[in-house]
PLY file of the C-alpha trace (Angstrom):
ply
format ascii 1.0
element vertex 408
property float x
property float y
property float z
element edge 407
property int vertex1
property int vertex2
end_header
18.05 9.75 23.29
17.56 13.45 23.99
14.47 13.52 21.77
13.04 10.48 23.56
13.60 12.16 26.94
11.71 15.25 25.79
8.84 13.08 24.58
8.79 11.10 27.83
8.85 14.29 29.90
5.99 15.79 27.88
3.91 12.61 28.24
4.59 12.47 31.97
3.61 16.11 32.43
0.37 15.57 30.50
-0.34 12.53 32.67
0.33 14.50 35.86
-1.93 17.31 34.65
-4.64 14.73 34.06
-4.19 13.31 37.56
-4.46 16.78 39.09
-7.48 17.64 36.94
-9.30 14.47 38.00
-8.49 15.10 41.65
-9.84 18.63 41.40
-12.99 17.28 39.78
-13.52 14.75 42.58
-12.37 16.60 45.69
-12.74 20.35 45.07
-12.33 22.68 46.76
-8.97 21.32 47.85
-5.74 22.93 49.05
-2.40 22.47 47.32
-1.14 20.44 50.26
-4.16 18.15 50.18
-3.90 17.89 46.40
-0.34 16.61 46.75
-1.53 14.01 49.26
-4.42 12.85 47.07
-2.40 12.60 43.86
0.82 11.28 45.36
2.77 14.02 43.56
5.29 16.12 45.44
4.34 19.66 46.44
6.76 21.29 43.99
5.22 19.37 41.08
1.70 20.24 42.20
2.63 23.92 42.53
4.09 23.92 39.03
1.07 22.18 37.51
-1.37 24.49 39.29
0.48 27.50 37.87
0.15 26.02 34.40
-3.57 25.35 34.82
-4.11 28.81 36.29
-2.28 30.44 33.37
-4.92 29.09 30.97
-7.76 29.90 33.44
-8.76 26.26 33.97
-8.98 26.59 37.75
-10.35 29.02 40.31
-10.13 29.57 44.04
-12.93 28.62 46.43
-13.38 28.81 50.17
-12.56 25.75 52.25
-13.31 24.93 55.87
-10.72 25.84 58.53
-8.47 22.96 59.58
-9.86 21.47 62.83
-12.45 24.24 62.76
-10.03 26.99 63.82
-7.77 29.50 62.14
-7.73 30.76 58.60
-8.77 28.12 56.07
-6.28 27.21 53.33
-7.04 28.47 49.83
-9.11 25.86 48.01
-8.78 25.12 44.31
-11.42 23.88 41.92
-11.97 23.47 38.21
-13.36 26.63 36.66
-16.78 25.75 35.20
-16.60 28.70 32.82
-13.21 27.77 31.35
-15.10 26.32 28.42
-17.42 23.57 27.24
-17.15 20.09 25.76
-19.51 18.28 23.38
-20.01 14.51 23.25
-22.11 12.63 20.72
-23.04 8.96 20.38
-24.81 7.09 17.60
-26.13 3.60 18.23
-28.14 1.17 16.16
-31.40 2.82 17.21
-30.54 6.14 18.85
-28.54 9.37 18.74
-27.55 11.09 22.00
-25.55 14.19 22.84
-24.50 16.25 25.83
-22.66 19.51 26.38
-20.79 19.96 29.66
-18.99 22.78 31.36
-15.33 22.33 32.30
-16.26 20.47 35.49
-17.93 17.82 33.29
-21.37 18.86 34.49
-23.90 18.61 31.62
-25.94 21.74 30.94
-27.51 20.55 27.68
-28.54 17.10 26.56
-30.61 15.51 23.83
-31.54 11.99 22.76
-33.83 10.51 20.16
-34.55 7.05 18.80
-33.87 6.18 15.19
-35.33 3.35 13.09
-32.94 0.35 13.28
-32.91 0.01 9.49
-32.74 3.73 8.70
-30.54 4.75 5.77
-27.00 5.79 6.61
-27.42 9.18 4.98
-30.56 9.95 7.00
-29.00 9.01 10.35
-25.76 10.88 9.65
-27.66 13.94 8.50
-29.68 13.94 11.71
-26.54 13.39 13.81
-24.92 16.42 12.17
-28.02 18.51 12.91
-27.90 17.47 16.58
-24.17 18.29 16.64
-25.05 21.76 15.28
-27.59 22.25 18.09
-25.07 21.09 20.68
-22.46 23.46 19.27
-24.88 26.39 19.44
-25.54 25.57 23.08
-21.81 25.31 23.78
-21.19 28.69 22.17
-23.75 30.27 24.49
-21.72 29.12 27.49
-18.82 31.26 28.78
-15.34 30.33 27.63
-14.11 28.26 24.72
-15.57 25.25 22.97
-12.78 22.75 23.50
-13.99 20.11 21.05
-16.42 17.34 20.23
-16.00 13.57 20.57
-18.20 11.08 18.75
-18.64 7.45 19.85
-19.69 4.97 17.15
-20.48 1.23 17.28
-17.77 -0.20 15.07
-14.15 -0.38 14.01
-12.42 3.00 13.98
-9.19 4.11 12.33
-8.01 6.32 15.16
-5.16 7.93 13.22
-7.42 8.81 10.30
-10.53 9.58 12.38
-12.59 7.27 10.18
-15.33 4.77 10.95
-14.16 1.72 9.01
-16.99 -0.71 9.63
-20.08 -0.85 11.86
-21.56 -4.36 11.48
-24.87 -3.65 13.20
-25.41 -0.51 11.14
-23.97 -1.68 7.84
-21.83 1.49 7.60
-18.29 1.66 6.29
-15.52 4.13 5.39
-16.94 7.36 6.86
-14.36 10.12 7.60
-16.26 11.32 10.67
-13.50 13.41 12.22
-12.86 15.45 9.08
-16.53 15.90 8.25
-17.48 16.94 11.77
-14.41 19.09 12.42
-14.79 21.04 9.20
-18.53 21.48 9.78
-18.15 22.96 13.27
-14.66 24.43 13.03
-13.48 22.82 16.29
-11.31 19.86 17.28
-13.16 16.59 16.62
-12.40 13.07 17.84
-13.94 9.69 17.08
-13.63 6.29 18.71
-15.50 3.05 19.24
-18.38 3.65 21.66
-17.30 0.91 24.09
-13.77 2.33 24.25
-15.19 5.75 25.01
-17.53 4.28 27.63
-14.62 2.46 29.25
-12.69 5.72 29.42
-15.72 7.53 30.83
-16.11 5.03 33.67
-12.35 5.04 34.33
-12.18 8.83 34.29
-15.36 9.78 36.13
-17.26 6.68 37.20
-17.15 3.14 38.56
-13.47 2.57 37.73
-11.91 5.78 39.05
-8.47 5.20 40.57
-8.34 1.63 39.21
-5.25 0.80 37.17
-6.51 -2.08 35.03
-10.15 -2.12 33.93
-12.27 -4.21 31.58
-15.51 -2.56 30.44
-18.27 -4.74 28.96
-21.16 -3.01 27.18
-24.23 -5.12 26.36
-27.00 -3.69 24.22
-28.00 -4.16 20.60
-24.44 -5.42 20.21
-21.69 -6.31 22.64
-18.54 -4.25 22.96
-15.65 -3.88 25.32
-12.85 -1.58 26.30
-9.65 -2.15 28.24
-8.14 0.69 30.26
-4.64 0.44 31.72
-3.25 3.25 33.85
-5.79 5.66 32.39
-5.13 4.74 28.75
-7.29 2.74 26.35
-5.49 -0.35 25.06
-6.38 -0.03 21.41
-4.20 -2.76 19.91
-1.74 -2.66 17.02
-4.30 -1.25 14.57
-6.78 0.30 17.01
-9.28 -2.57 16.92
-8.81 -4.11 20.38
-11.94 -4.56 22.50
-14.18 -6.27 19.92
-15.00 -8.91 22.50
-18.53 -9.39 21.22
-17.17 -11.19 18.19
-15.37 -13.97 20.04
-16.79 -17.24 18.72
-18.71 -19.01 21.51
-20.72 -21.50 19.41
-19.23 -22.56 16.07
-22.68 -23.52 14.71
-24.57 -20.71 16.42
-26.75 -17.88 15.15
-25.57 -15.64 12.34
-24.02 -12.42 13.64
-24.16 -9.01 11.98
-20.41 -9.28 11.38
-20.95 -12.31 9.10
-19.60 -14.90 11.55
-21.69 -17.47 13.41
-21.96 -18.00 17.12
-20.35 -14.74 18.27
-20.69 -13.97 21.98
-22.88 -11.03 20.92
-25.51 -13.42 19.50
-25.93 -14.96 22.97
-25.99 -11.91 25.25
-27.31 -8.91 23.31
-30.76 -7.47 23.90
-31.92 -9.28 20.75
-30.76 -12.58 22.28
-32.78 -11.77 25.40
-35.83 -10.89 23.29
-35.38 -14.13 21.29
-35.44 -16.24 24.44
-38.72 -14.63 25.50
-40.30 -15.21 22.08
-39.18 -18.84 22.11
-40.73 -19.34 25.55
-44.04 -17.89 24.36
-43.94 -20.05 21.22
-43.44 -23.05 23.52
-46.70 -22.17 25.28
-45.39 -20.44 28.41
-47.40 -17.58 29.89
-45.86 -14.16 30.49
-47.13 -10.77 31.56
-45.04 -9.32 28.74
-47.75 -10.27 26.24
-50.15 -7.88 27.96
-47.41 -5.27 28.43
-46.71 -5.29 24.67
-50.41 -5.67 23.73
-49.63 -9.01 22.13
-46.84 -7.66 19.94
-43.50 -8.94 21.25
-41.72 -6.79 18.65
-42.37 -4.00 21.16
-40.24 -5.61 23.86
-37.82 -3.33 25.69
-35.33 -3.89 28.48
-37.33 -1.73 30.96
-40.47 -3.80 30.25
-38.56 -7.02 30.92
-37.03 -5.62 34.12
-40.48 -4.58 35.35
-41.91 -8.01 34.58
-39.01 -9.77 36.31
-39.39 -7.53 39.35
-43.01 -8.65 39.56
-41.94 -12.32 39.43
-42.65 -13.12 35.76
-41.12 -16.59 35.22
-40.41 -16.15 31.51
-38.54 -12.88 32.08
-36.58 -14.33 35.00
-35.59 -17.42 33.02
-34.51 -15.38 29.98
-32.44 -13.04 32.14
-30.88 -16.00 33.98
-29.75 -17.66 30.73
-28.43 -14.36 29.40
-26.54 -13.84 32.66
-25.00 -17.31 32.36
-23.61 -16.56 28.90
-22.38 -13.17 30.06
-20.64 -14.88 32.97
-18.94 -17.44 30.71
-17.50 -14.75 28.46
-16.45 -12.54 31.36
-14.78 -15.51 33.07
-12.78 -16.16 29.89
-11.72 -12.51 29.73
-10.75 -12.44 33.40
-8.53 -15.48 32.78
-7.00 -13.84 29.71
-6.63 -10.25 30.96
-6.53 -10.43 34.78
-8.27 -7.04 35.32
-8.74 -5.45 38.72
-12.32 -4.47 37.92
-14.94 -5.42 35.35
-17.51 -2.70 34.73
-20.82 -3.86 33.23
-22.64 -1.23 31.17
-24.94 -0.74 28.20
-28.73 -0.97 28.10
-28.71 -4.48 29.63
-27.12 -3.04 32.76
-30.63 -1.77 33.59
-31.26 -5.42 34.53
-28.13 -5.65 36.69
-30.04 -6.78 39.80
-30.93 -9.98 37.92
-27.83 -10.41 35.77
-24.97 -9.64 38.17
-25.73 -12.41 40.71
-25.69 -14.97 37.89
-22.52 -13.48 36.38
-20.80 -13.62 39.78
-21.80 -17.25 40.27
-20.56 -18.31 36.83
-17.29 -16.40 37.21
-16.71 -17.98 40.61
-17.16 -21.44 39.10
-15.30 -20.92 35.82
-12.57 -18.29 36.20
-9.23 -19.14 37.72
-9.22 -18.30 41.41
-5.84 -16.60 41.04
-7.20 -14.28 38.32
-10.61 -13.59 39.79
-10.10 -13.38 43.56
-9.08 -9.72 43.45
-11.36 -8.74 40.55
-14.57 -6.86 41.29
-17.51 -6.97 38.88
-19.65 -3.84 39.20
-22.34 -2.00 37.29
-21.39 1.18 35.41
-22.04 4.43 37.27
-23.15 6.23 34.12
-25.17 3.45 32.51
-26.19 4.49 29.02
-24.37 7.82 29.47
-20.97 6.16 29.85
-19.96 6.71 26.22
-20.93 10.38 26.37
-18.89 10.87 29.52
-16.05 9.07 27.78
-16.32 11.61 24.99
-15.89 14.36 27.58
-12.84 12.54 28.97
-11.41 12.17 25.45
-11.55 15.92 24.89
-10.16 16.62 28.36
-7.13 14.45 27.66
-6.45 16.08 24.32
-6.75 19.56 25.82
-4.22 18.71 28.54
-1.79 17.14 26.07
-1.74 20.40 24.11
-2.16 22.90 26.92
-0.06 25.55 25.19
-2.73 25.79 22.48
-5.22 27.22 24.99
-3.28 30.23 26.24
0 1
1 2
2 3
3 4
4 5
5 6
6 7
7 8
8 9
9 10
10 11
11 12
12 13
13 14
14 15
15 16
16 17
17 18
18 19
19 20
20 21
21 22
22 23
23 24
24 25
25 26
26 27
27 28
28 29
29 30
30 31
31 32
32 33
33 34
34 35
35 36
36 37
37 38
38 39
39 40
40 41
41 42
42 43
43 44
44 45
45 46
46 47
47 48
48 49
49 50
50 51
51 52
52 53
53 54
54 55
55 56
56 57
57 58
58 59
59 60
60 61
61 62
62 63
63 64
64 65
65 66
66 67
67 68
68 69
69 70
70 71
71 72
72 73
73 74
74 75
75 76
76 77
77 78
78 79
79 80
80 81
81 82
82 83
83 84
84 85
85 86
86 87
87 88
88 89
89 90
90 91
91 92
92 93
93 94
94 95
95 96
96 97
97 98
98 99
99 100
100 101
101 102
102 103
103 104
104 105
105 106
106 107
107 108
108 109
109 110
110 111
111 112
112 113
113 114
114 115
115 116
116 117
117 118
118 119
119 120
120 121
121 122
122 123
123 124
124 125
125 126
126 127
127 128
128 129
129 130
130 131
131 132
132 133
133 134
134 135
135 136
136 137
137 138
138 139
139 140
140 141
141 142
142 143
143 144
144 145
145 146
146 147
147 148
148 149
149 150
150 151
151 152
152 153
153 154
154 155
155 156
156 157
157 158
158 159
159 160
160 161
161 162
162 163
163 164
164 165
165 166
166 167
167 168
168 169
169 170
170 171
171 172
172 173
173 174
174 175
175 176
176 177
177 178
178 179
179 180
180 181
181 182
182 183
183 184
184 185
185 186
186 187
187 188
188 189
189 190
190 191
191 192
192 193
193 194
194 195
195 196
196 197
197 198
198 199
199 200
200 201
201 202
202 203
203 204
204 205
205 206
206 207
207 208
208 209
209 210
210 211
211 212
212 213
213 214
214 215
215 216
216 217
217 218
218 219
219 220
220 221
221 222
222 223
223 224
224 225
225 226
226 227
227 228
228 229
229 230
230 231
231 232
232 233
233 234
234 235
235 236
236 237
237 238
238 239
239 240
240 241
241 242
242 243
243 244
244 245
245 246
246 247
247 248
248 249
249 250
250 251
251 252
252 253
253 254
254 255
255 256
256 257
257 258
258 259
259 260
260 261
261 262
262 263
263 264
264 265
265 266
266 267
267 268
268 269
269 270
270 271
271 272
272 273
273 274
274 275
275 276
276 277
277 278
278 279
279 280
280 281
281 282
282 283
283 284
284 285
285 286
286 287
287 288
288 289
289 290
290 291
291 292
292 293
293 294
294 295
295 296
296 297
297 298
298 299
299 300
300 301
301 302
302 303
303 304
304 305
305 306
306 307
307 308
308 309
309 310
310 311
311 312
312 313
313 314
314 315
315 316
316 317
317 318
318 319
319 320
320 321
321 322
322 323
323 324
324 325
325 326
326 327
327 328
328 329
329 330
330 331
331 332
332 333
333 334
334 335
335 336
336 337
337 338
338 339
339 340
340 341
341 342
342 343
343 344
344 345
345 346
346 347
347 348
348 349
349 350
350 351
351 352
352 353
353 354
354 355
355 356
356 357
357 358
358 359
359 360
360 361
361 362
362 363
363 364
364 365
365 366
366 367
367 368
368 369
369 370
370 371
371 372
372 373
373 374
374 375
375 376
376 377
377 378
378 379
379 380
380 381
381 382
382 383
383 384
384 385
385 386
386 387
387 388
388 389
389 390
390 391
391 392
392 393
393 394
394 395
395 396
396 397
397 398
398 399
399 400
400 401
401 402
402 403
403 404
404 405
405 406
406 407
């Protein structure tokens, strides 16, 4: 029992440190008294936590405005931008992205490039490692320590072993990413499913801040999800929770990259949207997208479709409407099953949110239980395609706070 109490106390302290850190990030400069009010922690706890953060030079003092405009202003506290830097990396089916942030989570270096969808695993990994090297060099040029790097990948991840087990849309399997990356750079490395990281990023910094129970839905080349409860990712018994894109929606549907047929992903991914447009053109319908792609619909992109829809293109509007309907059906099912407070819609398809969200809302209103959905908001991600990268920053933050004594 005594051991359990020590573990519980340590976990609670790490959680409280995280709450204070997030409050400082959102409200700085802020006084100790105001910090206690914002976090709901008592003043003695806040004072103790601030001393701990100050001991490792994670915070600094800043001027605040006088209360009611008179008298001496209280001492304001803020995160120290020069405490160190954090690296986040994401690989998708057709891109590699990376950012480096200071300790306030403000990016000061970023890079992104597209990769051929059918590129060899070795070539993509080699390029990802080179980009990680460049990010690390940038981080080293910044004052303070390099706290670590987090890598989001589109597949099943063994969290304990730091290994990518299987990425169906890439055809990758059994890659010990954490060990390879950590030994290459000589810093702490973390790996997780990209949708889980994106969910954490939106819960930590974005559209789901201060929300206890969040469902994140990421629609792009594939479809992923993440569930955040009280600031923690619900990863499931083996770490594979959130693979919502592979729920069967049509038993005789299209073949999915995972080997199953009729997965939700086959109905709502960007490829599904592109397929609907091609089918409309094959049926003889006219669309401005033919001119926009110079007659080659293999060059379709989400921004092109959004532009065409904005200009009233019927084919684009119809394809987006059908995609929104299928998104709404799946989200309604998940609201019934999970009863979240907020659903955050992200991924590349969120660029079309002005067309998709109204349809999603309508379908959810008609199909989800009123009791489950009446207090559930459906919103677009604040960070869009950067959500995973910001989740990588949050991942490192959390690990740093759980092992604060290592940074003295």
